[in-house]
C-alpha positions in Angstrom: 20.4 -13.5 -17.2 18.4 -14.9 -14.3 19.8 -18.1 -12.9 17.8 -21.1 -14.0 15.4 -22.1 -11.2 15.6 -25.7 -10.0 12.0 -25.7 -8.6 8.8 -24.8 -10.2 8.0 -22.6 -7.3 11.2 -20.7 -7.9 10.4 -20.3 -11.6 6.9 -19.0 -10.9 8.2 -16.6 -8.2 10.8 -15.2 -10.6 8.2 -14.7 -13.3 5.8 -13.1 -10.8 8.5 -10.6 -9.7 9.3 -9.8 -13.3 5.6 -9.2 -14.1 5.2 -6.8 -11.1 8.4 -5.0 -12.0 7.1 -4.4 -15.5 3.8 -3.2 -14.1 5.7 -0.8 -11.8 7.6 0.7 -14.7 4.4 1.1 -16.8 2.6 2.8 -13.9 5.5 5.3 -13.3 5.4 6.2 -17.0 1.9 7.5 -16.7 2.1 8.8 -13.1 3.1 12.4 -13.9 -0.2 12.9 -15.8 -2.5 10.5 -14.1 -3.0 10.0 -10.3 -3.9 6.4 -10.9 -0.3 5.8 -12.0 1.0 6.7 -8.6 -1.6 4.4 -7.0 -0.8 1.5 -9.3 3.0 2.0 -8.8 2.6 1.8 -5.0 0.5 -1.3 -5.3 3.2 -3.0 -7.5 5.8 -1.9 -5.0 3.9 -3.4 -2.1 3.3 -6.6 -4.0 7.0 -6.9 -4.8 8.0 -6.2 -1.2 5.4 -8.8 0.0 6.9 -11.4 -2.3 10.4 -10.6 -1.2 9.4 -10.9 2.5 8.1 -14.4 1.7 11.4 -15.4 -0.1 13.9 -13.6 2.2 15.0 -16.5 4.2 15.4 -18.9 1.2 17.1 -16.4 -1.1 19.3 -14.8 1.6 18.8 -11.5 3.4 22.2 -10.3 2.1 20.8 -10.2 -1.4 17.1 -9.5 -0.7 17.5 -6.6 1.8 19.3 -4.2 -0.5 16.6 -4.6 -3.2 13.9 -4.3 -0.6 15.5 -1.1 0.8 15.5 0.5 -2.6 11.9 -0.5 -3.2 10.9 0.9 0.2 12.6 4.2 -0.7 10.8 4.4 -4.0 7.5 3.7 -2.2 8.2 6.5 0.3 9.0 8.9 -2.5 5.4 8.5 -3.8 3.7 8.6 -0.4 3.1 12.4 -0.3 1.4 12.4 -3.7 -0.7 9.4 -2.9 -1.8 10.7 0.5 -2.7 14.1 -1.1 -4.9 12.3 -3.7 -6.6 10.3 -1.0 -7.4 13.5 0.9 -8.9 15.1 -2.2 -10.9 11.9 -3.1 -12.2 11.6 0.4 -13.3 15.3 0.6 -15.0 14.9 -2.8 -16.9 11.9 -1.5 -17.9 13.9 1.6 -19.2 16.7 -0.5 -21.3 14.2 -2.5 -22.6 12.5 0.6 -23.4 15.7 2.5 -26.7 15.5 4.4 -27.4 19.2 4.5 -27.0 22.1 2.0 -24.7 23.9 4.5 -22.5 20.9 4.9 -22.2 20.5 1.1 -21.3 24.2 0.7 -18.7 23.9 3.3 -17.0 20.9 1.6 -17.3 22.5 -1.8 -15.5 25.5 -0.5 -12.6 23.3 0.7 -12.2 21.3 -2.5 -10.4 24.0 -4.5 -8.0 24.5 -1.6 -7.2 20.8 -1.4 -6.9 20.5 -5.1 -4.5 23.4 -5.2 -2.4 21.8 -2.5 -2.2 18.6 -4.6 -1.2 20.6 -7.7 1.6 22.3 -5.8 2.7 19.0 -4.4 2.9 17.4 -7.9 4.7 20.5 -9.3 7.3 20.2 -6.6 7.9 16.5 -7.3 8.1 17.0 -11.0 10.5 19.9 -10.6 12.8 17.6 -8.7 12.2 14.6 -11.1 10.8 15.7 -14.4 8.5 13.1 -16.0 9.5 10.7 -13.1 12.5 9.8 -15.3 14.7 9.2 -12.3 12.1 7.0 -10.6 11.6 5.1 -13.8 15.3 4.5 -14.1 15.4 3.3 -10.5 12.5 0.9 -11.2 14.4 -0.5 -14.2 17.5 -1.1 -12.1 15.5 -2.9 -9.4 13.9 -5.0 -12.1 17.3 -6.2 -13.2 18.3 -6.9 -9.7 15.2 -8.9 -9.1 15.9 -11.1 -12.1 19.4 -11.8 -10.7 18.1 -13.1 -7.3 18.7 -16.8 -6.7 15.1 -17.8 -7.1 16.2 -21.4 -7.7 16.6 -21.7 -3.9 12.9 -21.1 -3.3 10.5 -23.9 -2.5 6.9 -24.2 -1.2 8.0 -25.0 2.3 10.0 -21.8 2.5 6.9 -19.9 1.6 4.7 -21.6 4.1 7.3 -20.9 6.9 7.3 -17.2 5.9 3.5 -17.1 5.8 3.3 -18.5 9.3 5.6 -15.6 10.5 3.4 -13.1 8.6 0.3 -14.5 10.2 1.9 -14.1 13.7 2.9 -10.5 13.0 -0.6 -9.7 11.8 -2.1 -11.2 14.9 0.3 -9.3 17.2 -0.3 -6.0 15.5 -4.1 -6.6 15.7 -3.9 -7.3 19.4 -1.8 -4.2 20.0 -4.2 -1.9 17.9 -7.3 -3.3 19.6 -5.8 -2.7 23.1 -4.5 0.8 22.4 -6.8 2.3 19.8 -3.9 4.6 18.8 -3.9 5.8 15.2 -0.3 4.6 14.6 -1.2 1.1 15.9 -4.3 1.0 13.7 -2.1 1.9 10.7 0.4 -0.8 11.6 -2.4 -3.3 11.9 -3.6 -2.3 8.4 -0.1 -2.6 6.9 0.4 -6.1 8.4 -3.0 -7.1 7.3 -2.5 -5.8 3.8 0.8 -7.6 3.5 -0.8 -10.8 4.6 -3.5 -10.4 2.0 -1.0 -9.8 -0.8 1.1 -12.8 0.3 -2.0 -15.0 0.2 -2.7 -13.7 -3.3 0.9 -14.6 -4.2 0.4 -18.2 -2.9 -2.6 -18.5 -5.3 -0.5 -17.2 -8.2 2.4 -19.5 -7.3 0.1 -22.5 -7.0 1.4 -23.2 -3.4 -1.0 -24.6 -0.8 -1.7 -22.3 2.1 -0.8 -24.3 5.2 0.4 -23.8 8.7 1.7 -26.6 10.8 0.4 -29.1 8.3 -3.2 -27.7 8.3 -4.9 -25.4 5.8 -4.9 -21.8 6.8 -8.2 -20.9 8.5 -8.2 -17.3 7.5 -10.2 -16.6 4.4 -8.6 -14.1 2.0 -11.9 -12.3 1.6 -12.0 -11.6 5.3 -8.6 -10.1 5.2 -9.6 -7.9 2.2 -12.7 -6.7 4.1 -10.6 -5.9 7.2 -8.0 -4.0 5.1 -10.8 -2.0 3.5 -12.4 -1.1 6.8 -9.0 0.0 8.3 -8.4 1.9 5.1 -11.5 4.0 5.7 -10.1 5.0 9.1 -6.7 5.9 7.6 -8.3 8.0 4.9 -10.3 9.9 7.5 -7.2 10.5 9.5 -5.3 11.9 6.5 -8.3 14.2 5.7 -8.4 15.4 9.3 -4.7 16.2 9.2 -5.1 18.1 5.9 -8.0 20.1 7.2 -6.1 21.0 10.4 -3.3 22.3 8.2 -5.7 24.3 6.1 -7.4 25.8 9.1 -4.1 27.0 10.4 -3.2 28.5 7.1 -6.6 29.9 6.0 -8.2 32.4 8.4 -11.4 32.3 6.4 -11.7 28.5 6.2 -15.2 27.1 6.9 -15.8 26.3 10.5 -15.3 22.8 11.6 -18.8 22.6 13.0 -20.3 22.7 9.6 -18.4 19.6 8.5 -19.8 16.2 9.5 -17.4 13.5 10.5 -18.3 10.6 8.2 -19.6 7.5 9.8 -17.6 4.3 9.3 -19.7 2.4 6.7 -19.3 -0.9 8.5 -17.9 -2.2 11.8 -14.4 -3.6 11.8 -14.2 -7.3 12.2 -10.8 -8.5 13.5 -9.5 -11.8 12.2 -10.1 -14.6 14.5 
């Protein structure tokens, strides 16, 4: 049984964690036959970890960190499948948006190869974990552990303090990425921004005011969502580029790179200010 919360914030946070854990289990149940299941499972895992990051100081790192570590490992175990699907989806979009017939033919020739790679990747995962049964069992165990966390310790002030730290980390990663332009820094910027977006969404669900130093948070959630989407385009393209480089090394008859147009970024990136 989950200890009875002594604050409404704690009660809501416990309920939110339970809902996300259920969504995770449901997504993993369909994941072996539906790529959307992997995507939804990873989103639930990120939302759970974002919530735990907000509650870590109040609940105690000694009880939160072991759960977060297991959730992180589960997320990592799904990364290869998700990245492969992103590569395939991005290549399909490039084929649809090709500006010339030769470019379209080039992308269409690559799609079966990328699809085959993803099929092999899924077969390997299912060979190791048929039906994702082990992952589902792991998700059930973590759901039980989440219920047992001392959510009664959590109050709105704890969340606001944690949010301030999250904003600081996002700002720091943004400054680093803009200064370096390195792919790894851009990815870190996206991760920090995405976590901040999810934490702001959690504030709304928990009915907690978004404040820092007594003032309403100036950052609009929609601006963060736009930033995450823009950075996501860059990450998708980087994954596609890596996959194509791997194919070109393995396939002597692969279509020449010159025939493939690097997609333009659909909109400029607007850092949070």
